[in-house]
N, C-alpha and C positions, 0 to 999 in steps of 0.2 A: 504494500499498499504506499502511496505517496503522501496521504493525506493524515490529518491528525489521528484519524481513528486506527491507528496501526495495532497488530496483536501484542499483547503483553508476556507472550511466552512462545517458545519455540515449538514447532509441531512434534508429534511423537515420531514420525518419521526420521525427522532430523536427528532426534535423540537416539532411537533405536538403531540407526543404520548411519553411523559416524563416517563410516569409510565408503558409503555408496556414493558412487559417481554421480554429479548433477550438471546440468546444463546451466552455466552461469551466464546471466545477460550482462551487456555491459551497462554501466551506471549512466543515468541520464543527468545531464549537467544543464540545468535551467539557469540560462544568462540574462537578468533582467536589465534591460538597457534604455536608456533615454537617447541614445545615437542611433542613428538607422545604419544597418549594416552597408547600404549602397551610397552611403554619404561620402565620407572621406574615409581611405583605407589607413587604419592607424592600430593603435595598441589592441582594441577588443578584436579586431578581424585577425591580427597575427597570432595572438594568444589562443583564441577559440580554434583557429584552425588547426593549430598544433595539439591543443587537447583533444581535438576530435579524433586522433588516432587512438585513443584510449576510452574517451568517453562519447555518447550520443549527444551531443550539443543541440539545444533548442535555444534559439537566440529571439528572446521575446521582447518585441519592440513596443513603443508607445502607442495609442491608437491612432487611427486615421478617421475623421469624422466626414460624414457625406450625407447630402440631402437624397435621402432614400425614398423610392416608391414605397408605398404601403405594404406591398407584398414581399418586399425586401428589407423592411425595417428591422428584421429581427437581426440582433448582434452575429457577427460571424468572424471566422479567422481566415485570413489567406496564408497559404503555405507556399514556401520556395527553397530550393536548395542551391544556393550560390557555391557551395564547395562540398568535397566529400565530409560526410558525417556531421554537416552544419544543416539545421533546417531552422528558417527564418519565419517566425510568426508574427503577422500584423493584425490585431484586431480591427475590424470595421464597424464602428458605432454610428448611430444617426445623430445629426446635430441637435443641439437643444437639452442634452440630457445634464442633470446636476452632477457634482462630484462625487455625490453618493451613488449616483445611479451607473455613473462611469467605472467606480472601483467596484460594484457589484456586478456589472456586465463583464468586466474582465475577470472577475474571481471564478463566476460561472463557467465562462469559456475556458479559461486555464486549468479546472477541476476536472471538466468533461475531457479535457486532451489528455491530462495526467493518467485519469482512470482509464481511458482507452488504452494507454501504453502497457497496462499491468502492472506488475510488481516490480519493476526495475528500480534499483537503488537511486534515490535522488539526492543529488548536490545542488546548494543554492548558490547562484553566484550574482551579487547584485553590484551593478555599475551605478546604481542611482538610489538611496534610500526611499525616495517618493513610492517605489514599487510595493513597499510594505501595505500600502493601503489596500491591495488586493491580493497579497500572499503572507499576511501576518499569521494565518492558519497553517499555513504549510510548515512540515516538519522534515527539513533536509537532514539526512546524515552528517553532512557537513554544511555550514554557512559559511560563503566567503564574501567579504566586502573588498572590492578592488577600487580603492579609493584614488582615482586618477588625479583629480582636482579639488580644490576647495569649492565644491559646486555653490555654496551659499553666498560666494563673493562675486558671483556671475550676474550679470545683468537680467532683470526678471526671474531672479530666482524664487520659488513659492516662499511663502511667509512660512510654513509648515516646515521647511526642509531642514533646520537646525534640530528639531524635536525629533523628527523622523530619523535623522543620522544617529542621534543619541539612542535612540531604541535600537537601530540596526548594529551599533557598536556593542551594545550589551547583548544581541543575539548573536552576533558573528564568532566564529571560532577561530578565525584568522582574517587578518587585515592585512592587504597590500597597499602601498601608496606610491604614487607615480614618480615620487623624487624624495631626496633626502630632507629637504625643507619642511616637507608635507609631513615625512615620518616624524621627525622631532616634535609636531604637535601631535600627532596621532598615536604615538607610543606612549604619552602620558595619559591617553584615554582607554588604551588596550594593551594587555600584558603580552599578547602574540601578533604583535604589528612587524611587518617587515618593510624596508625601503625597496622597491622594485622600479628603478627607473627605466623609462621607456629604452628600447634597444633599436637595431638596425639589421636590415637583410643587406648585409654588405654586398653579396654578389650582385643582388638587383641593381643598386645605386652605382656599384663599380664599372657598369657597362658604360658610365659617363665617362670615364677616362679614356674610353677607346675612339673618342671622336665620332658620335653617332651624328646621322643626318640632322639638320635642323629642321623642326616642325614647321610647316607651311605659314602659320600666323606668327612664328617668331624669326623666321629667314630674312625678313627685310628690315629689322631691326638693327640699327647701326651697333658698333661697340665705341667704347667699352659699355659691357651690360652688367647691371646688377639685378640679381634676382631674389625673388620669395616665392616659395609654395606653402600654403596651408589656407586655414579658415581666416578671413578678414573680418574681424568683430571687434568687441570692444577693448580686446587685449593689444590691438593694433595702432601702433603711434602714427596716425593720419599727419599731424603737424609734422612729425619728423621727417616723413616721406617728402611731404611738400616742401620743406627747407633744404633738403638734399637735392631735391630736382632743380630747386630755384639757384641754388649756390652753382650747381654744375650743371647747366644745360647742355653740355656736351655729353653727359652720362646718360643713358637709357636704363630706366627703372622697371623690370618686368615684375609684375604681381599676378600670380596664379592662384586661384582658390575662390570657393563660394563667398558672397557677402552675406554676413548673417548678424542679425541683431542689431544693426547700425543702417542708416538710412544712406543709401548708395550716392545718394546726392552730396551728401557731406564729404565724399572722396575727393581729392584734388585732381583737376583735370589740366594737366599741362602735357605739351607736345612730347615730353621726354618721359613720360608715364604711360606704361600700356598695361590694361587690364585684359587679360586673355581667358578669364573666367576659370571655372573648375575643369581639371584634367582627370584622368584615372590615373591609378597608381601604375600602370605599366607604362604610361607615357611620360611620367616625371624624370626619368632619366635622360631621355633626350633632351628637354628643356633645359635641364642642369648642364648638361654637356656644353651647352651654347652660352653660358654665363662666364664672365671672368670672377666675380665676387658674388657670394650669396649673403644676404641680409637677413638680420632678425631683428627687425625694428618694433620690439614689444614696448608699450607702454608701462612705466612704472607705475603701477597702482594696485589696489587689493585684488582684483582679478588675476593677475601676474605674479603674486607674491610667492606662490608656492609652485609655479609651474615647471616642468622639466622638459622643454621641447622636442619631440622626437625629431625634428627636422636637422637639429644639430649634427647628429652622428650620420644622418643622411646625406647632407650636404659634403661632409668630410669623405664618407665612403665615395662619392662621386668625385673626389679630388678636388674641390672647388674651396678656396679660403672663405673663412667667415668672418663677418662683423656683426657683433651683438651689442643690444642695450643691456646693462648690469642686472641680468635675471640672475638670482643667487645660486640656482643649481647649474647655470651655464658657468658661472664663474669657478662654483666649486669642482665641477668635472672637467672644465676645459680651459680655464683662465690660465694656466701654466703650460699648456700644450704646444703653443707656438703655431697653432694652426687656427686658433679663433683668438681676435682681438676684440677686446671690450671699450666700448666708447659710450660716454654718458650725455653728450652734448651733440647738436649737428655739427659743429666745428670740428669735435673729435672724431664723429663719424667720417666725416670728408677726409681728415689726416689719416684715419685708419683704413679707408678704402684706397686712397693713394698708394698706402705703404703695401697693400695686399695686391694692387694691380701688377701682374707680372709673376707672383708667385705661383699660379696654377700650373701644374704640370712638371715644377722643378722637382728634383730629386729629394733636395732638403725640405720641402712643403710636404710632400707625398709621405716621406719617412716621419715627420711630426704626426700627419693625420693618421698613419696607420698606427702609430703608437698610442694615440689617444683612443682608437678603437679596438686595441688589443682585447681578446677575450669576450668581445660583445657579440652577441648573436640572439635573436628572438627563440632559437632552440634553447639555448642557454636558460634565458628567461623563463620560459614556458616550463623547461623541466625542473626548475627550482620551484615555480609554483606547484606543479602536480607533486612535487615532493613533500610540500607542507600539506597538500591534501591527503596525501595517503597516510601521512603520519597520523592524521586524524579520524580516518576511516575506521 
């Protein structure tokens, strides 16, 4: 059973025949996510794809609300399989439901789905505490909280999030954090918390070192080129990017990624700033190959206080020097690497980029980049997480 009504004792068969061979099913790992699988390929996708080698992963997303005809108004689940062992589930609900109705609809849909799967062992993996609204009755053999970010500091965070996180921390058997700064806070709230900074698929991004053909929408952009890929949201320092473009109009700034939670009209529109939109994970190395310097122009505010950007090692794996604002985990992990320069003002950013131009491809820079990446891989990260889970099963 996956739900609260689990049997209190072992069956007689299990007791009387301890050596009888049994057909063991793979555990079900239910990942409760506020992020869409198909939005940006990042930590959840890397980790879940690897854990799917040993567990049946259900990636349960937030609901989609629709104007449904009366004959289709009943809540339902959409299913897809984007990768081996991964089943993505999206609740489809009608517009106009209250918070309580939304939670109850998801609870019923989820319970029906889990009951249909039979008696597979259940592991609960939370990416957001808000999922407790419809899963607080579930009894997983192991409960994991992968606290990638301080979500309460993000724009538009639900008022209840802090209380929900406190409840989840009390329920969790193990807590992983997205970086060391966040771990320093969470380890005071949970005695089995581990810093698990985001890693990198080195082979994937190392293809950029081989001089890939420029994508069509980047090919006509002049050099020198500075580039950024990632989500453009309240963590992105819009003013810094505008100052860079204004101070050095001969530099071309390429920005790749979806614009989220900020008004696109607030983004600077200058001839040397190029917005290329979102790209797939597979496309990123080709864009990175055409940059001279990679940028991490994060604002310094509450939403970036604990971040550990995945793009740092991805840029370095692609052989591109990096200039970043003073994000704590970037300074801690890469500040002394010789491959990443930290700059805290527009003027310092310009000076750092000037110094970085020409480094790309040099033996000295590549040696520094590779030393910074030594031992990093999503395989290693996922293996560590799995080991912590297996110790608790």
